[in-house]
C-alpha positions as CSV (number, residue, x, y, z in Angstrom):
1,M,208.8,79.2,185.5
2,R,209.4,82.5,183.6
3,A,205.7,83.2,183.7
4,F,205.7,82.6,187.5
5,A,208.7,84.9,187.9
6,R,206.7,87.7,186.3
7,V,204.0,87.2,188.9
8,V,206.5,87.0,191.7
9,L,207.8,90.4,190.5
10,A,204.3,91.9,190.9
11,F,205.8,94.3,193.5
12,A,208.1,95.5,190.7
13,V,205.6,96.0,187.9
14,T,202.4,96.9,189.7
15,A,203.9,100.2,191.0
16,L,204.7,101.1,187.4
17,A,201.3,100.9,185.9
18,S,198.1,102.9,185.5
19,A,195.0,102.8,183.5
20,G,194.0,105.1,180.7
21,C,197.5,106.5,180.0
22,A,199.0,106.7,176.5
23,P,202.7,105.5,176.2
24,A,205.2,108.3,176.7
25,T,206.7,109.7,173.5
26,R,210.1,110.6,174.9
27,P,211.7,107.3,176.0
28,G,215.2,107.2,177.5
29,L,214.9,109.9,180.1
30,S,216.7,109.9,183.5
31,F,214.8,110.1,186.7
32,R,216.1,113.6,187.2
33,Q,214.2,114.6,184.0
34,L,210.9,113.3,185.3
35,A,208.4,115.6,187.2
36,Y,208.4,115.4,191.0
37,P,205.6,116.9,193.1
38,V,208.2,118.6,195.4
39,P,211.8,120.0,194.9
40,T,214.6,117.6,195.9
41,R,218.1,117.9,197.1
42,D,220.9,115.4,197.5
43,L,222.7,114.1,200.6
44,D,226.1,112.3,200.3
45,I,225.5,109.1,202.3
46,D,228.6,107.1,202.5
47,G,229.5,108.0,198.9
48,I,225.9,107.5,197.6
49,D,223.8,110.5,196.5
50,V,220.4,110.1,198.2
51,A,217.7,112.4,196.9
52,Y,215.2,113.8,199.4
53,S,212.5,116.4,199.8
54,D,212.0,118.5,203.0
55,C,208.8,120.4,203.6
56,G,206.7,121.6,206.5
57,H,207.5,122.5,210.1
58,G,206.6,121.1,213.5
59,A,207.8,119.5,216.7
60,H,207.8,116.1,215.0
61,T,209.4,114.9,211.8
62,L,207.9,112.3,209.5
63,L,210.5,110.4,207.5
64,L,208.8,108.8,204.5
65,I,210.2,105.6,203.0
66,H,208.7,104.4,199.7
67,G,207.9,100.9,198.6
68,L,209.5,98.6,196.1
69,N,210.0,100.0,192.6
70,S,208.7,103.4,193.8
71,Y,210.1,106.8,194.8
72,I,209.2,110.1,196.3
73,P,206.2,110.9,194.0
74,E,204.4,107.9,195.6
75,W,203.6,110.2,198.5
76,Q,202.2,113.1,196.4
77,A,198.7,112.6,198.0
78,N,200.2,112.6,201.5
79,L,203.0,115.2,201.5
80,G,200.7,118.3,201.6
81,P,198.3,117.3,204.4
82,L,201.1,115.9,206.6
83,S,203.4,118.9,206.1
84,E,200.7,121.2,207.3
85,R,201.3,120.0,210.8
86,Y,204.8,118.4,210.8
87,R,208.2,118.5,209.1
88,V,208.0,115.8,206.4
89,V,211.2,114.4,204.8
90,A,210.8,111.9,202.0
91,I,213.7,110.0,200.4
92,D,214.5,108.1,197.3
93,L,216.3,104.9,198.4
94,P,219.6,104.1,196.7
95,G,218.9,102.6,193.3
96,Y,215.5,104.3,193.1
97,G,214.3,107.6,191.7
98,R,216.8,110.4,191.7
99,S,219.2,108.7,194.0
100,S,222.4,107.0,192.8
101,K,222.3,103.6,191.0
102,G,225.0,101.1,191.6
103,N,226.0,97.6,192.8
104,Y,225.1,98.2,196.4
105,L,224.6,95.7,199.2
106,Y,220.8,95.9,198.8
107,S,219.8,94.4,202.1
108,M,217.2,95.5,204.6
109,A,220.0,96.4,207.0
110,F,221.7,98.5,204.2
111,F,218.5,100.5,203.6
112,A,218.0,100.9,207.4
113,R,221.6,102.3,207.6
114,V,220.8,104.8,204.9
115,V,217.7,105.9,206.8
116,E,219.8,106.3,210.0
117,R,222.4,108.3,208.2
118,V,219.7,110.6,206.8
119,I,218.4,111.2,210.3
120,E,222.0,112.0,211.4
121,R,222.9,114.3,208.5
122,L,219.6,116.3,208.6
123,D,219.7,116.3,212.5
124,L,216.1,115.1,212.5
125,R,214.3,115.2,215.9
126,H,211.3,113.3,217.3
127,V,211.2,111.1,214.2
128,T,208.3,108.9,213.1
129,L,209.3,106.5,210.2
130,V,206.5,106.1,207.7
131,G,207.1,103.2,205.3
132,H,204.9,101.7,202.6
133,S,205.2,98.1,201.6
134,M,209.0,97.4,201.4
135,G,209.5,100.7,203.2
136,G,207.5,99.3,206.1
137,Q,209.9,96.3,206.3
138,I,212.8,98.8,206.2
139,A,211.2,100.9,209.0
140,L,210.9,97.7,211.1
141,T,214.5,96.8,210.4
142,H,215.6,100.2,211.4
143,A,213.7,100.0,214.7
144,L,215.4,96.6,215.4
145,V,218.9,97.8,214.5
146,Y,218.7,101.3,216.0
147,P,216.2,100.9,218.8
148,G,214.7,104.2,220.0
149,R,216.1,106.4,217.3
150,A,212.6,106.7,215.8
151,E,210.0,107.5,218.4
152,S,207.3,105.7,216.5
153,L,206.5,103.8,213.3
154,V,203.7,104.0,210.7
155,L,203.6,101.0,208.5
156,V,201.4,101.3,205.4
157,A,200.6,97.9,203.8
158,P,204.0,96.7,205.1
159,A,206.0,93.8,203.9
160,G,207.5,91.7,206.7
161,F,204.3,90.5,208.4
162,E,203.8,87.6,206.0
163,T,206.1,84.7,206.7
164,F,207.6,82.2,204.2
165,T,209.0,78.7,204.7
166,A,212.6,78.1,203.7
167,G,211.4,76.3,200.6
168,E,209.1,79.1,199.6
169,Q,211.9,81.6,200.1
170,A,214.3,79.5,198.0
171,F,211.7,79.2,195.3
172,I,211.1,82.9,195.1
173,L,214.8,83.7,195.1
174,G,215.3,81.3,192.3
175,Q,212.8,83.1,190.0
176,L,214.3,86.6,190.3
177,D,215.8,87.9,187.2
178,K,216.7,91.5,186.4
179,N,215.5,91.2,182.8
180,V,212.0,90.1,184.0
181,A,211.6,93.6,185.5
182,K,213.6,95.4,182.9
183,F,211.7,94.0,179.9
184,A,208.2,93.7,181.3
185,P,205.9,94.6,178.4
186,P,203.6,97.6,178.8
187,E,200.5,95.4,178.8
188,A,201.8,93.4,181.7
189,I,202.7,96.6,183.6
190,W,199.2,97.9,182.8
191,A,197.5,94.8,184.1
192,G,199.7,94.6,187.2
193,L,198.5,97.7,188.9
194,G,194.9,96.9,188.1
195,S,195.2,93.6,189.9
196,T,196.4,95.2,193.1
197,V,194.1,98.2,193.6
198,A,190.6,97.6,194.9
199,G,188.8,99.7,192.3
200,D,189.8,102.0,189.5
201,V,193.4,103.1,189.4
202,P,193.6,106.4,191.3
203,P,194.7,109.4,189.3
204,A,197.6,110.0,191.7
205,A,199.1,106.7,190.4
206,E,199.2,107.6,186.8
207,F,202.7,108.9,186.9
208,F,204.0,105.4,187.6
209,Y,203.2,104.2,184.0
210,R,204.3,107.4,182.3
211,D,207.6,107.3,184.2
212,R,208.2,103.6,183.6
213,V,207.9,104.0,179.9
214,A,209.8,107.3,179.8
215,I,213.0,105.7,181.4
216,I,213.2,102.7,179.1
217,G,216.6,102.7,177.4
218,G,217.7,105.7,179.5
219,P,220.7,106.0,181.8
220,D,218.8,104.8,184.9
221,W,217.0,101.9,183.3
222,D,219.4,99.1,183.9
223,G,220.4,100.3,187.4
224,F,216.8,100.7,188.5
225,S,215.8,97.3,187.3
226,Y,218.8,95.8,189.1
227,A,217.8,97.6,192.3
228,V,214.2,96.2,192.1
229,V,215.3,92.6,191.8
230,R,218.0,92.9,194.4
231,S,215.6,94.6,196.8
232,M,213.1,91.7,196.4
233,A,215.8,89.3,197.3
234,A,216.7,91.5,200.3
235,M,213.1,91.4,201.5
236,A,213.1,87.6,201.3
237,R,216.4,87.4,203.1
238,G,215.6,89.9,205.8
239,P,212.5,88.6,207.7
240,V,211.4,90.5,210.7
241,F,208.2,88.8,212.0
242,D,209.9,86.7,214.7
243,R,211.6,89.9,216.1
244,L,208.6,92.1,216.2
245,P,208.2,91.7,220.0
246,R,211.5,93.6,220.4
247,I,210.0,96.8,219.0
248,Q,209.1,98.9,222.0
249,V,207.9,102.1,220.3
250,P,204.3,102.8,219.3
251,V,203.4,101.4,215.8
252,L,200.5,102.2,213.6
253,V,199.7,99.6,210.9
254,V,197.4,100.6,208.0
255,F,196.1,98.0,205.5
256,G,193.5,98.1,202.8
257,T,190.9,95.4,203.3
258,D,191.3,94.4,199.7
259,D,195.1,94.2,199.4
260,R,195.8,91.7,196.7
261,L,199.5,91.4,197.2
262,I,199.6,90.6,200.9
263,P,199.2,87.8,201.5
264,N,201.0,86.4,198.4
265,P,198.1,85.2,196.3
266,L,200.2,82.4,194.7
267,L,201.9,80.9,197.7
268,H,199.4,81.6,200.5
269,G,196.2,83.3,199.7
270,G,193.8,84.1,202.5
271,A,192.7,87.4,204.0
272,T,194.8,90.5,204.4
273,R,193.2,91.1,207.8
274,A,194.6,87.8,209.1
275,V,198.2,88.8,208.2
276,A,197.7,92.3,209.6
277,E,196.3,91.1,212.9
278,A,199.0,88.4,213.3
279,G,201.7,91.1,212.9
280,V,200.1,93.6,215.2
281,R,199.6,91.0,217.9
282,R,203.4,90.6,218.1
283,L,204.0,94.3,218.5
284,P,203.9,95.4,222.2
285,H,202.5,98.8,221.3
286,G,200.8,98.2,217.9
287,R,197.4,99.4,216.7
288,L,195.7,98.5,213.4
289,V,193.6,100.5,211.0
290,M,191.9,98.6,208.2
291,V,190.7,100.8,205.4
292,P,187.6,99.5,203.6
293,G,187.6,99.2,199.9
294,A,191.4,99.9,199.5
295,G,194.1,97.7,198.0
296,H,197.9,97.6,198.4
297,F,198.4,101.3,197.4
298,V,196.1,102.4,200.2
299,N,198.0,105.7,200.6
300,L,197.1,106.6,197.0
301,E,193.6,105.0,196.9
302,R,192.3,106.5,200.2
303,P,194.8,109.2,201.2
304,D,192.1,111.0,203.2
305,V,191.8,108.1,205.6
306,V,195.5,107.4,205.7
307,N,196.5,111.0,206.3
308,R,193.9,111.4,209.1
309,A,195.1,108.1,210.7
310,I,198.7,109.3,210.7
311,L,198.0,112.7,212.0
312,E,195.9,111.4,214.8
313,F,198.5,108.7,215.7
314,V,201.4,111.2,215.8
315,G,199.3,113.7,217.7
316,D,198.6,111.1,220.3
């Protein structure tokens, strides 16, 4: 069962791997000591310090929500091109990156509330939520809880379209263990990312491995691992598929044709396109872009295609 748990935690370890990187020589760093592609500031959101970046100008604002076990640098290949036309705000969710770590609620509704408070505090106008993986499920949850606050959604390889039976959900929840994420060996981390991208690991993803090794034993290590596992439980406990018809704003969905995490290869298998199309059919104003030759980290593997699709969608 422990071996299966490591695979269930693929969302946790795959975003922390790369190929061709030597282990970091300065373990024990905090996230604030790690390099970010953009400057960050902090917002006090209900007593939680939420780190964010803010760049670009335009009539519309793109609010970027990272995926499980990730943080703002995940968007490094997207921030520049998108901010040439629009204001782009990216956040580190509580428990992740430079944001505070703690024993928070860690539900999809909790994260959606944080997103809403960021919109309020920064007085963001004409907002499009852009979420990758878990961030996509958070964006969908926000649209359900705060209808109309975001004028549109962009879901990049989103979680939430794939459905699980009660038995499958209980089985997944039963395997979650903070220590599985916390003590994942480098070789497992290394192999994880390679199993989710369609080809070679893109250079833009190399920071994942370096950062993961650098924080081991540091002040954020335990809290970050805790957030990862609690967030996975939150995803399982916060399904959105049956409520998708209630989302009345335009939604762009982007998937790589060779996504190896969606659908879950252990529980379901099958084609990513089938999951993507099933979700888009339930969205009243959804459109789908399938990116050939890309995997789950499509925004890092084919940023040119993803950036162009987002810019055209928001422009429309």
